[in-house]
TISE-348761 format. One record per residue (C-alpha): residue in one letter; x, y, z. Coordinates in nm, 2 decimals. Layout:
<atoms>
A_X_Y_Z
...
</atoms>
This chain:
<atoms>
M_-1.35_-1.14_1.39
I_-1.24_-0.74_1.45
P_-0.87_-0.75_1.55
V_-0.85_-0.58_1.93
A_-0.48_-0.48_1.80
L_-0.63_-0.24_1.54
A_-0.92_-0.07_1.78
V_-0.61_0.02_2.04
A_-0.37_0.17_1.73
C_-0.66_0.37_1.67
A_-0.71_0.53_1.95
G_-0.37_0.72_2.00
P_-0.32_1.08_2.07
Q_-0.37_1.27_1.82
R_-0.13_1.43_1.54
A_-0.08_1.79_1.50
W_-0.21_1.79_1.12
E_-0.51_1.54_1.25
R_-0.85_1.74_1.32
P_-1.07_1.69_1.61
V_-1.44_1.55_1.49
P_-1.73_1.65_1.64
A_-1.96_1.43_1.74
A_-2.23_1.55_1.55
E_-2.01_1.47_1.19
L_-1.91_1.14_1.32
A_-2.32_1.03_1.39
V_-2.40_1.10_1.06
A_-2.10_0.93_0.91
M_-2.18_0.66_1.13
A_-2.55_0.58_1.03
D_-2.51_0.30_0.75
K_-2.21_0.18_0.98
P_-2.15_-0.13_1.24
A_-2.07_0.05_1.60
V_-1.78_-0.20_1.62
L_-1.62_0.08_1.31
A_-1.66_0.39_1.50
P_-1.36_0.41_1.61
Y_-1.22_0.38_1.24
V_-1.43_0.57_1.09
E_-1.35_0.89_1.33
T_-0.93_0.81_1.25
L_-1.02_0.84_0.90
L_-1.24_1.20_0.88
A_-0.94_1.28_1.13
Q_-0.67_1.23_0.92
G_-0.85_1.34_0.52
P_-0.69_1.25_0.21
R_-0.33_1.22_0.36
N_-0.37_0.89_0.50
A_-0.75_0.80_0.30
V_-0.62_0.54_0.13
L_-0.57_0.36_0.44
N_-0.81_0.40_0.60
H_-1.09_0.32_0.41
G_-0.91_0.02_0.31
R_-0.90_-0.07_0.65
I_-1.27_0.00_0.72
G_-1.34_-0.17_0.40
F_-1.18_-0.52_0.52
L_-1.33_-0.49_0.84
A_-1.65_-0.43_0.68
F_-1.65_-0.74_0.49
E_-1.56_-0.94_0.75
L_-1.87_-0.85_0.94
G_-2.05_-0.97_0.68
R_-2.11_-0.67_0.52
P_-2.04_-0.64_0.11
R_-2.22_-0.33_0.04
L_-2.05_-0.07_0.29
A_-1.68_-0.35_0.21
Q_-1.77_-0.21_-0.17
A_-1.84_0.13_-0.12
Q_-1.54_0.14_0.13
L_-1.30_0.02_-0.09
E_-1.43_0.15_-0.43
N_-1.29_0.50_-0.22
A_-0.99_0.36_-0.17
A_-0.94_0.19_-0.54
Q_-1.01_0.54_-0.69
A_-0.77_0.68_-0.48
I_-0.50_0.49_-0.56
E_-0.57_0.47_-0.88
T_-0.54_0.93_-0.92
V_-0.21_1.00_-0.67
Y_-0.01_1.04_-1.00
A_-0.27_1.34_-1.11
D_-0.18_1.64_-1.13
N_-0.28_1.83_-0.83
P_-0.06_1.97_-0.53
A_-0.06_1.62_-0.34
A_0.10_1.45_-0.67
E_0.35_1.70_-0.71
L_0.43_1.66_-0.34
A_0.44_1.29_-0.36
R_0.69_1.35_-0.72
S_0.91_1.58_-0.50
N_1.27_1.50_-0.35
F_1.24_1.76_-0.11
A_0.97_1.60_0.10
R_0.97_1.33_0.36
E_0.83_0.98_0.25
D_0.55_0.96_0.51
V_0.42_1.35_0.46
K_0.23_1.24_0.11
D_-0.11_1.08_0.10
F_-0.04_0.70_0.15
K_-0.05_0.54_-0.15
G_0.08_0.18_-0.04
E_0.33_-0.04_-0.19
P_0.22_-0.26_-0.48
F_0.15_-0.58_-0.26
E_-0.12_-0.34_-0.04
R_-0.22_-0.15_-0.33
A_-0.34_-0.50_-0.51
M_-0.48_-0.62_-0.19
V_-0.74_-0.38_-0.20
F_-0.85_-0.42_-0.53
Y_-0.84_-0.81_-0.41
Y_-1.10_-0.72_-0.15
L_-1.33_-0.53_-0.38
G_-1.33_-0.80_-0.63
L_-1.44_-1.02_-0.33
S_-1.71_-0.82_-0.23
Y_-1.86_-0.76_-0.63
L_-1.83_-1.14_-0.60
A_-2.02_-1.08_-0.28
L_-2.31_-0.90_-0.42
G_-2.27_-1.13_-0.78
D_-2.14_-0.87_-0.96
F_-1.89_-1.09_-1.16
E_-1.78_-0.82_-1.42
N_-1.65_-0.59_-1.17
A_-1.53_-0.82_-0.92
R_-1.33_-0.98_-1.28
A_-1.26_-0.63_-1.37
S_-1.13_-0.58_-0.97
F_-0.93_-0.85_-0.96
K_-0.71_-0.77_-1.29
A_-0.68_-0.41_-1.17
G_-0.52_-0.57_-0.82
E_-0.27_-0.80_-1.11
Y_-0.16_-0.40_-1.29
Q_-0.14_-0.27_-0.95
D_0.16_-0.54_-0.86
S_0.30_-0.43_-1.15
L_0.38_-0.05_-1.04
S_0.60_0.11_-0.81
R_0.66_0.45_-0.84
A_0.94_0.49_-1.02
E_0.95_0.11_-1.23
K_0.72_-0.13_-1.35
Y_0.71_-0.55_-1.34
Q_0.57_-0.76_-1.49
A_0.30_-0.93_-1.23
D_0.32_-1.18_-1.06
F_0.02_-1.22_-0.79
A_-0.16_-1.54_-0.96
L_-0.44_-1.57_-0.70
L_-0.56_-1.26_-0.84
N_-0.51_-1.38_-1.24
F_-0.71_-1.72_-1.08
L_-0.99_-1.49_-0.91
A_-1.04_-1.32_-1.26
G_-1.09_-1.59_-1.40
W_-1.32_-1.72_-1.23
A_-1.58_-1.43_-1.21
A_-1.50_-1.46_-1.55
R_-1.66_-1.81_-1.57
Y_-2.02_-1.69_-1.37
R_-2.08_-1.35_-1.56
P_-2.40_-1.38_-1.69
G_-2.44_-1.53_-2.05
L_-2.11_-1.71_-2.07
T_-2.16_-2.06_-2.08
A_-1.98_-2.25_-1.81
P_-1.72_-2.53_-1.90
A_-1.82_-2.83_-1.84
P_-1.99_-3.00_-1.48
G_-1.70_-2.97_-1.24
A_-1.62_-2.68_-0.95
N_-1.86_-2.43_-0.85
R_-1.81_-2.33_-0.50
L_-1.50_-2.12_-0.42
T_-1.32_-2.17_-0.05
L_-1.10_-1.86_0.09
F_-0.92_-1.89_0.34
E_-0.68_-1.64_0.50
A_-0.45_-1.70_0.82
G_-0.18_-1.51_0.98
G_-0.03_-1.17_1.02
G_0.13_-0.98_0.66
P_0.39_-0.85_0.57
I_0.53_-0.56_0.84
K_0.74_-0.25_0.75
W_1.04_-0.06_0.84
A_1.30_0.14_0.83
A_1.69_0.14_0.79
G_1.98_0.31_0.65
A_2.20_0.56_0.82
H_1.91_0.83_0.70
R_1.60_0.62_0.74
Q_1.61_0.59_0.33
L_1.51_0.24_0.31
L_1.24_0.06_0.35
K_1.19_-0.31_0.40
V_0.99_-0.58_0.50
R_1.00_-0.89_0.73
A_0.75_-1.15_0.78
G_0.42_-1.17_0.97
L_0.28_-1.40_1.17
A_0.35_-1.74_1.02
P_-0.04_-1.89_0.99
R_-0.19_-2.22_1.22
L_-0.46_-2.34_1.02
P_-0.73_-2.59_1.18
A_-0.81_-2.91_0.96
P_-1.01_-2.80_0.67
A_-1.42_-2.87_0.52
A_-1.23_-2.93_0.16
P_-0.83_-2.93_0.10
L_-0.66_-2.57_0.05
V_-0.37_-2.45_-0.20
K_-0.23_-2.24_-0.08
A_-0.24_-1.91_-0.30
A_-0.09_-1.62_-0.23
D_0.20_-1.52_0.03
L_0.15_-1.20_0.11
Y_0.53_-1.21_0.22
H_0.67_-1.29_-0.13
Q_0.51_-1.05_-0.29
A_0.59_-0.78_-0.03
S_0.96_-0.84_-0.08
T_1.01_-0.90_-0.47
R_0.93_-0.75_-0.78
G_0.82_-0.91_-1.11
G_0.92_-1.24_-0.90
R_1.31_-1.16_-0.81
A_1.41_-1.06_-0.45
V_1.47_-0.70_-0.33
D_1.63_-0.60_-0.04
A_1.49_-0.29_0.03
V_1.27_0.00_-0.15
L_1.35_0.39_-0.22
A_1.69_0.33_-0.16
G_1.72_0.55_-0.48
K_1.61_0.83_-0.29
A_1.94_0.77_-0.03
V_2.17_0.79_-0.32
F_2.05_1.07_-0.42
K_2.16_1.28_-0.09
E_2.45_1.09_-0.07
G_2.50_1.21_-0.42
M_2.48_1.58_-0.35
L_2.58_1.57_-0.06
A_2.88_1.46_-0.24
V_2.90_1.69_-0.53
G_2.83_1.99_-0.24
G_3.18_1.86_-0.13
A_3.38_1.85_-0.45
M_3.28_2.19_-0.51
V_3.38_2.34_-0.23
D_3.70_2.18_-0.30
L_3.77_2.29_-0.53
G_3.69_2.59_-0.46
L_3.87_2.66_-0.20
A_4.16_2.46_-0.45
V_4.12_2.75_-0.71
A_4.15_3.06_-0.49
H_4.42_2.87_-0.33
T_4.62_2.92_-0.64
V_4.55_3.22_-0.74
K_4.55_3.45_-0.40
D_4.92_3.54_-0.50
K_4.86_3.65_-0.84
G_4.57_3.93_-0.81
D_4.37_3.69_-1.09
D_4.03_3.89_-0.97
T_3.83_3.64_-1.28
A_3.99_3.31_-1.11
A_3.91_3.46_-0.73
L_3.53_3.46_-0.87
I_3.59_3.13_-1.05
G_3.67_2.99_-0.68
L_3.43_3.14_-0.50
G_3.12_3.05_-0.74
F_3.23_2.68_-0.67
I_3.22_2.72_-0.30
V_2.92_2.93_-0.31
S_2.76_2.64_-0.54
G_2.94_2.42_-0.32
V_2.69_2.47_-0.01
A_2.44_2.50_-0.21
A_2.40_2.18_-0.36
A_2.52_2.05_0.03
I_2.20_2.27_0.15
A_2.00_2.07_-0.12
G_2.09_1.72_-0.01
A_2.04_1.79_0.35
A_1.72_1.86_0.30
A_1.64_1.57_0.03
R_1.54_1.36_0.42
P_1.41_1.03_0.24
A_1.25_0.93_0.50
A_1.08_0.56_0.42
D_0.72_0.53_0.43
V_0.61_0.26_0.73
R_0.26_0.34_0.74
A_0.08_-0.10_0.59
L_-0.20_-0.18_0.57
D_-0.23_-0.42_0.86
V_-0.50_-0.57_0.83
L_-0.39_-0.84_0.64
P_-0.29_-1.18_0.62
H_0.04_-1.37_0.58
S_-0.07_-1.61_0.36
I_-0.46_-1.72_0.17
F_-0.52_-2.02_0.08
L_-0.79_-2.17_-0.13
A_-1.03_-2.46_-0.27
T_-1.30_-2.47_-0.46
D_-1.59_-2.77_-0.49
R_-1.87_-2.86_-0.60
T_-2.16_-2.77_-0.38
D_-2.63_-2.82_-0.45
G_-2.68_-2.60_-0.16
A_-2.67_-2.21_-0.13
A_-2.36_-1.99_0.08
A_-2.34_-1.65_0.17
P_-1.99_-1.42_0.28
R_-1.87_-1.59_0.58
S_-1.62_-1.56_0.90
V_-1.41_-1.75_1.09
P_-1.15_-1.71_1.35
G_-0.83_-1.68_1.23
A_-0.96_-1.59_0.94
A_-1.13_-1.28_0.66
V_-1.31_-1.46_0.42
Q_-1.46_-1.80_0.40
R_-1.68_-1.92_0.12
V_-1.77_-1.62_-0.12
H_-1.96_-1.79_-0.44
D_-2.15_-2.12_-0.52
</atoms>
């Protein structure tokens, strides 16, 4: 099911940094894709590297939902490659590391839970194509992304990815499966994903709130809740966090405080020596004032607005069930779910 809200969202006014996409270029890009994806592909072309992870991720998710796992794989691989090179030695990465650039100017990389979900869907695409080795590698890569923020590393706690990596390993060619048991994995996604918003005096704090809670139909097999994406978005290593990017706000306020203190010190020195004719001390006081103004300007230049761009196709929760079947199955989508049966 293609979310109607996304089609509307893609059709907004062109931003200054977007480029117009010629009809011929769009036609070439759409040659192997369903027509319903045209607005998303046009947005990908218009926005370029800045939102490449975001747009490839959306298209990959929707392609999988449309029953096109090979197309999904190609799109999600593009997103995964961009994620894994985001800290490379290039101008975009240098800009991303700068304290003097707004968060939303950088190439989108996503929060840990979003990056993990790109690899989750990539792994599902490989499973659907029977490529169990690459599926396992994708799920393991998703676990790794779940453990990383921009400046810190945490203990990964995305248990579903660990489970899926084990499932994929079990069905790799050349390996003997354990004792007879479950040979079908059912994944059911429901609800709306986490919603990002910016808070703080400088809009520097990235916060998340839970999306629409899931309403599940009666399943054919017992379902176990395997992942809650709000939990993944609002924790690091299993520990709850109130917001992220608070460090940049501390930097800005700290620089402004240092600047103000240096100006005050400079004025005090200048005032003390003004009647003593001490030119050297007066110059030192002037130096404090100039340095203080420079520090204040630097603090004001650090515009730490939180990046609230979001991979807005994610679910609230993911449920799973395993059972045994002797029949054949294929990936399919049902209302309210992006994925159901993945492997028989």
